[in-house]
N, C-alpha and C positions, 0 to 999 in steps of 0.2 A: 775764140767764137762764145758764148753764156748758153749753160745748157740751162734749158729749166726743172727744176728739180722736183720730180713730182712725189721718189719717194727719199727722202734725206739720209744720206750718209750720215750717222750718229755712232759717237765714241758713251757707253756710261761713267768710264771714268776723268776725273782733271787730273790735266798734267801731271802735276807734283804726285795727285793719288798713283798714274801707275806705274812715275819713275822709283816711288816707296815696293810699290811692287814687286818692279823687279829687282830692288837692291836684295829680294829676298828667295827671286826664283828669278835665275838670269831666264833672257831670249833664248833661243826663241818661244815659244809656247803658245796654244790655245785657251781664251779665257771665252766662259762663259754668262751669262746675265739672266740668274734666276727671278725676277722678274719679271722680265724677256718672255721669257716660257713658261711661265704662267700666262700670260697676259695673250699670248699665242693660241694659246689654248679652249682659255678661256673665251675666245673669239670664234671657236671653228666650233664650243660646245653650244657656243648661242644657235648662230644658224640652225644649227637642228632642232635646237629647245619642241619644236612640236613634236616631234618623229615622239612617238610611245615611249621610244627608250632610243637612246642611242649610243653609240661605247667607240671611243679615238685606242687603238692596239695599236702605242708609239711605234714604229718603226724602230728597232735595236741600234739595226746597223747603220743607223743615220750619224746617231752618238751612241757609242757603246759603253756608258759607265754606270754604274750601281748611284751615285750621287744623282744625276741625269734625271734617270728615268724614276727614283723616288719623288722628284719635284714632282713629274705629273701624276703619279702616281699616287699623294697627295689630293688632289686637287679629281680623282676618280678614272684617270685615265689607264688602260690593259695594258699591253703588251705587243707588236706581233717577231715575231724573233723565225730565224735563215740557218739557228747553227745552235751545237751543244753546249756551247759559248754565251751565247745570247739567254739563253735559257737557264743557267746557272747567277746573269745578271738579274734573269726577271727574280728569280729567287728568292738572289743573296740582297735586291732594290721590295721586297716583302709581294709581291705580285707570282700570286699560283692559282690554278686552279680554271677557270673559265675565261680566266680574266687575259688568261696568253694567249694564244693562236699560232702555233705552230705550219708555216707557212714556209716550207723547205723548198727543196727541191732534189734528183738524183740523189734522196738523203739514205743516209747508210741508220744501222739498224738500232744503232746503239740512243743517236737522237731521238729513234723516235720512243724510246723505251723512256731516258727520262720526262720528256713529256707528258709521257701518256704519267708517271707515276707524282707528276707537278698537276694532274690532273686536267692540264690542255686541251682546248679541242684543237686535233690534227684536218691541216687541210689538203690534201693530197693532192698530186701534182701528176697525176698520170694515173690512169688503167687498171694497170701491171699495179700500183703499189699497195688496191684493197689485198690482196694474194704474197706479197711482199709483206706488208706490216700484221698478217695477220698467222703467217709462218712466224716471223722473228721476233715478233711480241705480242698481240694481243691487238685483235677488233675493241675499239675501243663506244662510252653508249652514245656519243655525241660523231657526227664526222662530215666532213666537209669537201668539197672539189672546187681549184682554183678555174673556173675556162674561158679560152681562149679563142673571144670569138672576130675569128677571121674569117672565117664563112658570112660576114655580112659586115664586115669593118674591114677598108683595105685600106684607107690610110696609118700611117704611124709619127710618133714623135719620136723626137730627135734624136736621144736619150737610147730607150727602150725599141723603137723600130715597128718595123709592120709586127702584126700584132700574128701573122701567116707565118715569119721569117722568126720569130719568138721563139726560144727555149720552151717555156713556161704553158704551164693549161692544157686542158683536157679541148674535145673541139667537139660542135657537140652529140656529134652520133654519138658520140664515149658518154656524153655528159649524162646521158638519158643508160645509157650500159650501166652505169657503175653504178649509178644510185638502184638502179633495180638495183642489181648484184650482191649492193645493199642489204637492203631492204631480204633481200632469200637470207642475206646471213645475219637477219635478227636483229637488225641497228632502227635503232626508230625516232632516234631525232638525230637534225641535219640540218645544215647549215648549206649557202652557195655564196662561194668567188668570185671575184677578178683581181687582175691587176694592168689596165693597157696604157696609163702615160707616166710620164715621170718629167715634177719639174714641168708642170703644165700652168697656164696661167690663165686659159679660155676659160673660162665654165660653161662652158655650150660643149666641151668638152666631155666633162664629169657627169652633166644632166643628160646627154646620151646614154652615156653609159651605163646608167638612172632605170634608162626606156629599155636596153636590149637587159640586164637583170631582171626585170620587176616579168616584161613578157617571161622570159627562160623562165624562173621560177610561177609564174601562173599555172605556166605551159606542163610543164613538171609535173607542179598539180594536179592538175587535170587528166595527164596521164597517167601516173604514176601516184595520186594519191597524199602525195608527200608535204604538211605543209611546213614549211619548214621556223627552221627559230631567227634566224637570222640572214640577214643580207648582205656580206662586205661588199662594200662598193672599192674596196684598193686604196689607195695613198694617191701620189704625186702634184699632190698640190704645188705651184709652182714659188715662186719668191723673185722677185725684183732685183738682180744682182746690181744691175746696171742702175743709176741713180736716178735717168729719165722712163726708168720701165714703173708701170701702177702694179702693186700689190692685186692677187685675186679676191675677184668680188666673192663673198662667201657667200653674202647675204645672195646674192643673186643664182650662186651655187643650191644654200638650201631652200629659196627662194622655190624654184626649179624643180629639183624632187621634191617636194615638199605634195606641188605640181601634182606631179607622174605616184604619186604614193594613194592618194585619193583614187587617179581615172586608173592605177591599172590594179593594183593591191591589194584596195577596200572591198571591191568586184570581187574578187578571187580569193577571197577569205579570210586573204592573208592581212588583213588590216589590226596583227598586233607583231607585224615580223619586227623582229627590231637592226631597225640596221645601224652598218661599220663600219668604219674608213682604213686605216692603216696611217694614217700620217707620219714621217721626220722630219724633212728637209723643212713645212714651214714650220714648226713646232718650232725647234732646235737653229735652224742655217742659221737666220737675223740677228740669232739671239748666241751667238761666237762669232771672232775674231782669229785671224794668226799674225801675236807681235815676234815681231824683228827687230835686230837693227844693224844698220849698217858698217860692214867692215874693208870695204873696195868699193872704189871707182874707178872705173878704165876705160881710156879714151880711143881708138881706134876706128874702124869703122863708123862705127855707132859710137853712142855712150852710157855706158854702164852701169848698172848699181847692183853689189853685190852684197847678201842677207846673209846673215849663221843660219836661215834655217833656209830652207829647199825641197825641191820635189817631195820627197820622202816628207813633210809639213803640210806637202798640200797638191796632187794630181791633178787637180779635174784641170788646170790651162792647159795643162800637158797633155791631159786624157783626154777630152773633149774640145781644146780648145774655146774653155771656160772664159769669163770675163768677171773680176773680182775686185772693186775697187776701189782701191788704194788713198791713203794720207797717209800726210807728214804728223806726227807728233807736233802740236805749237806753232803748223803751218797749212790748219786747218780755211784759211781767210786768203790766205796767199795767190799771189796767182800764180796761173801753169801754166809758164812759161818754155817750160824746160821740155827736152823728150826723153824720152829711158826706156832703153828696155832691165826688167826688174829681174835677175836670176838669185838662183845661188849655186853650191862651189857642187852638183853633183858631177863625174863626169857620163854627161849625158843633153844635147843640146838643144834641145825643144825642155831644159827646167829653169822654166821663165814664168813669170808669173804675170807681168807685164810686158806686149809688146811694144814700140812708138808709145807709150805710153806718157801723156803730161800732166804735169805735175812740176809741184814750187823746187829750184836750185835746193837741192840735194846737198850733205855733208859727209865726209864718214862720220856715228857715234851716230849719226838722229836716226831716230827711231820709226819702221813706216809698220803702218794696221790696219793689215789688209781685210775687208768685210766682208761676212754673210757666210764663213767657215764654219758656222756651230754643227752641218751636217754636212757628212760624206769629205768632211779636212781632218780632220785627227786619226780617222777609223780608217785609210786608205794610207795612213802611211805603210814603209816598208823599208826594211834593211840596204838595198841594194849601193857598190861604196861600202860599206859600214858606217853608215848615216844610223845614228842614235832620234831615237824617233821621244819628242818633246815630251815638255810638261800638260799636263789641262789641269787650268784655275776656277773657279770662278766664283763669283760677285753674290753674296748672298742678301737677299733686299735690307739687310740691315747697312749695307756698304761692304761685311766684311770684305774681304778677299783671302779665298781658302786655299788649297793645292787634294784638289783629288784625284792627281795622276800624279804620280814622279815622273821626271824624265828618263830616259835608258840611261843606263851606266856601258861602258867597255864589257866590267864582271857582265851585263847582261846579258852580252850580247855576246864571252863567250863560255858559258854556263852551259852550252846542247855542243858545244863538240868537246867529245871523246878523244882528242885528243896528247898525248902527255908535257909535253916540250912548246905545248902550246904558252905565254906568259904576259901578262900584264902587263910588269913590268922589268927593268932589265936588271940583271942578276946583280948585288953590291960587288 
């Protein structure tokens, strides 16, 4: 059966160039393309070029590496952080002040304190966090709240789920109370935030989200007199993991939100509000690949291809039953007339990158490229079975390949053990 490739899956290095990289940096590794990342950001920015002000707060959780954050920051992006480590990554990449948003949840005091020290915007997830923040740190000059619109939006997204069942955000009633409390405490600068979907490619979802948020901002201004400085529509922009899928239509999203901006915000006296998003996946997802070498072939009830990568390098297929396209280096145009399960070595039967996948004939030593792993790939790694996390490489715009995170070693794995007889090497 012939597919109509609406989104061709391409790898930026030639076969020879990738083999040269493998000589220096053994597989498995994740590799990212700087040019691709910057192009993705520019497309998003262009979709909102009409806005009085627009800011992308890159979701650091997607690809938490300061090299990646720095690439986006050079083009003007800020960061969306959800932990103290991500705040430090932002700082290391030169992103400080109100270009950072801390949108954490169940947040410890030290994270609030670090965000305040950096001058970041604090985006609170619960009304009780107002007193917690004041008691354990201090109230900031500008504050935002995350809205959960479950009262008017019952349908959900496959990853985040139905808003009413999500752990995030304040109810509509709580939102009004929270801003009133902050007004009474003397805070004068405010923002508004939501995050409803994840990996969503329907433009209508984001346009509807904008309507919800713009109407809420106008209502809060009317009732409490708050003139919001920004409305953050969240992230969730999806990518076409399969070649027969189309990318999200950013122009349609931008045009649809523009229409609502002038319909709702401008007449409400909010025509100068800054629009923000916190896209991660759409910025780096298509710009990353997991490269792995075939170690074994096993033929039992099924035909298995065993890689030197495993679920600890990419857990999305096991966690979400997610599809990631796979190509075999040098066989991109070969007929896919074999059927394989592509697996790793973890002692876990879900450790599979693909099930019943049509691929070219594969041999031990072949190099497999797993596409669209630039977001929530390496970042979700773990050490079950004592597996070590892989390296991260970056293809610069001039074509040079750089190591931006080395692979973990056994020394790293044992470094946190306080056990006197734990040894990495046998006694001589």
